[in-house]
Phi, psi and omega in degrees: 000319179298318180294327177293317177295318180296319179295319179295318179296317178299317178297315180298317178296319178297317178296317177299316180298317180295318181291329182268359178085010179271153173294135185295149178276119178277158175297112185212158177276168181301324184267359179287136177290156177247129177267129179226134187225136172265094182282135180056029177077009183272150176295136178218149176241145181227138176288140176222153183272012183239170175275332180220161183222161172229149176284118178272317182210124175280130182247004183244159172286328177293143182295141172248101184239122182299134180087349180242300180248358170203159178183184179232129178227119180051044176078009178243131178278134177231149176226157183205164174050044172089359179293131177219131181192177174259132183239148179231173180304141183298333180253021184293321181250150187285327184176195187292336185275353180291129183300328185278353183294131184305130184302318182297321181287321180296322183263028187297334179300330178296333182261006177094358178273161182203168174268150172274187184297336181264006179086010178271149180295142174222148177288165181284181180300147178088357180288316177288114180196174178260133181237127177259139178207159174249137180228129187237133172263088180283138182054032178062021181271154175295136178221132176254123176256109193276129170200133180289111183283332183090160184292337180245012182274178176201169180228155178214150176278126179253338179203123175278132182251351185255160171287327177293139183290137176259106182243121181300134181091340178247302182249358170202158178187186180208158172212189183302331184276345180146201182254138176240150176226158179200175174056031176085003179291130172231133182197170173257134186234154172240127175255121172267096184280121182223133175272000000 
């Protein structure tokens, strides 16, 4: 009976992943790494069985930097701008002295990243800033304009460029991954990126 329930749950999770645009969750153990890839530099999301993740092995020439080209949002792993790698549970390894700890992550201070007072990863100086961008819904199609807003950031419309009305929550909005537009909204936006 348990195996039947497990198979049904796996099927349901796979169906949800396909419908939501996430890479499907393969039958895997808690300690199995998850491969997530930004193909052709595009933003991608991957299902993972953990609440947080760490980069175990970078497989791309493009840099994989947490908070910039990869991260975790609401339990979903995301990658962007060519980052491709193997990821494991965020609490899988104990700390910096572990031999298996990824070198890039261990030496992150060299790249300007640092821990906060509680030992959590934080981006380096200059990460918190204001970013201006234009995002267009051509032919009334949904469009995601990617920029990492950060966990405490937000976005706002500063100038509507389209005849179609730009209404927050209907024809434009934002989330941690950036600004989205739909229904013909074209506009200039300001993202206040805050960690």
